[in-house]
C-alpha positions in Angstrom: 112.6 127.5 25.1 109.3 125.9 26.2 109.5 123.3 23.4 113.0 122.4 24.5 111.9 121.9 28.2 108.9 119.9 27.0 111.2 117.6 24.9 113.5 117.1 27.8 110.7 116.1 30.1 109.5 113.6 27.6 113.0 112.2 27.4 113.1 111.8 31.2 109.7 110.1 31.3 110.9 107.5 28.7 114.0 106.5 30.7 113.5 103.5 33.0 113.5 104.1 36.7 116.8 103.5 38.6 115.8 100.6 40.8 116.1 96.9 41.2 113.2 95.1 39.5 112.4 92.9 42.5 112.7 93.3 46.3 114.2 90.4 48.1 115.8 90.1 51.5 117.1 86.6 51.0 120.6 87.4 49.8 122.8 89.8 51.7 123.7 92.7 49.4 125.9 94.6 51.8 129.2 93.3 53.3 128.1 94.1 56.9 125.6 91.3 56.8 128.3 88.7 56.2 130.2 89.2 59.5 127.8 90.3 62.2 128.5 88.0 65.1 131.7 87.2 67.1 132.0 83.7 65.7 131.2 84.5 62.0 134.0 83.2 59.7 134.3 85.4 56.5 135.4 82.3 54.6 132.7 79.9 56.0 129.0 79.7 56.7 127.3 82.2 59.0 126.9 81.4 62.7 123.5 79.9 63.5 121.5 79.8 66.7 118.8 77.8 68.3 117.0 81.0 69.6 117.1 84.8 69.5 116.5 86.3 72.9 114.4 89.5 72.8 114.8 91.4 76.1 115.3 94.9 77.6 118.5 96.0 79.3 116.8 96.1 82.7 116.0 92.4 82.3 119.6 91.4 81.6 120.1 89.8 85.0 117.2 87.5 84.3 118.5 86.8 80.8 121.9 86.0 82.3 120.4 83.4 84.5 118.4 82.0 81.6 121.6 81.7 79.6 123.3 79.7 82.3 120.2 77.4 82.5 119.8 76.8 78.8 123.4 77.0 77.4 125.5 75.5 80.2 123.3 72.5 81.3 122.2 69.4 79.5 120.1 71.5 77.1 123.2 72.9 75.4 121.2 75.4 73.4 123.0 78.1 71.4 121.3 81.4 72.2 121.7 84.7 70.3 122.1 87.4 72.9 122.5 90.7 71.1 124.7 92.4 73.6 127.0 89.4 73.8 127.1 87.9 70.3 126.8 90.8 67.9 129.7 92.9 66.6 129.2 96.7 66.8 129.4 98.9 63.8 126.4 98.3 61.5 122.7 99.2 61.5 121.0 97.6 64.5 117.8 97.0 62.6 119.5 95.3 59.6 121.5 93.0 61.9 118.5 92.2 64.0 116.3 91.3 61.0 119.1 89.2 59.6 119.6 87.3 62.8 115.8 86.7 63.4 115.0 85.8 59.8 118.0 83.8 58.7 120.1 82.6 61.6 117.8 81.7 64.5 115.3 78.8 64.6 113.1 80.4 67.3 112.7 83.5 69.3 112.4 83.8 73.1 110.7 87.0 74.4 111.3 88.2 77.9 108.2 90.1 78.7 108.3 92.8 81.4 107.1 96.4 82.0 110.2 97.7 80.3 109.6 95.4 77.3 106.3 97.1 76.6 108.1 100.5 76.4 111.1 99.3 74.3 111.2 100.3 70.6 113.8 97.6 69.9 111.7 94.9 71.5 108.7 96.1 69.6 110.6 96.0 66.3 112.0 92.5 67.0 108.7 91.0 68.0 106.7 92.5 65.2 109.4 91.5 62.7 109.4 87.9 63.9 105.6 87.9 63.8 105.6 89.2 60.2 107.6 86.1 59.2 105.0 83.7 60.5 102.7 82.3 57.8 99.5 82.6 59.7 
């Protein structure tokens, strides 16, 4: 009996691990990362933005004014505002990282007292900083 268990354990150790040989976030591997914003076309390229806006819910009135000033004037910037542009239904952290890393050129952070206490803002800011080369 012991010999049989020993032989089975040797067999398991010899099998390769069940995992991908490399870790890479460059290519979407799950379908929810293909259609995450209101304007995404499943047949075309993903929607791109000039900037991702990192803010707290309590600062939304300020963000709304900022949107009017930057999108609806001569600046004509295309801002990614999570509550306005993102479709519900997928993991918030996956969507946020995809938007910041692949679809937005810049990130605008609205700093307030609530920002300092927000887990979402903390994640967004730290994730964006992790992408910086230095």
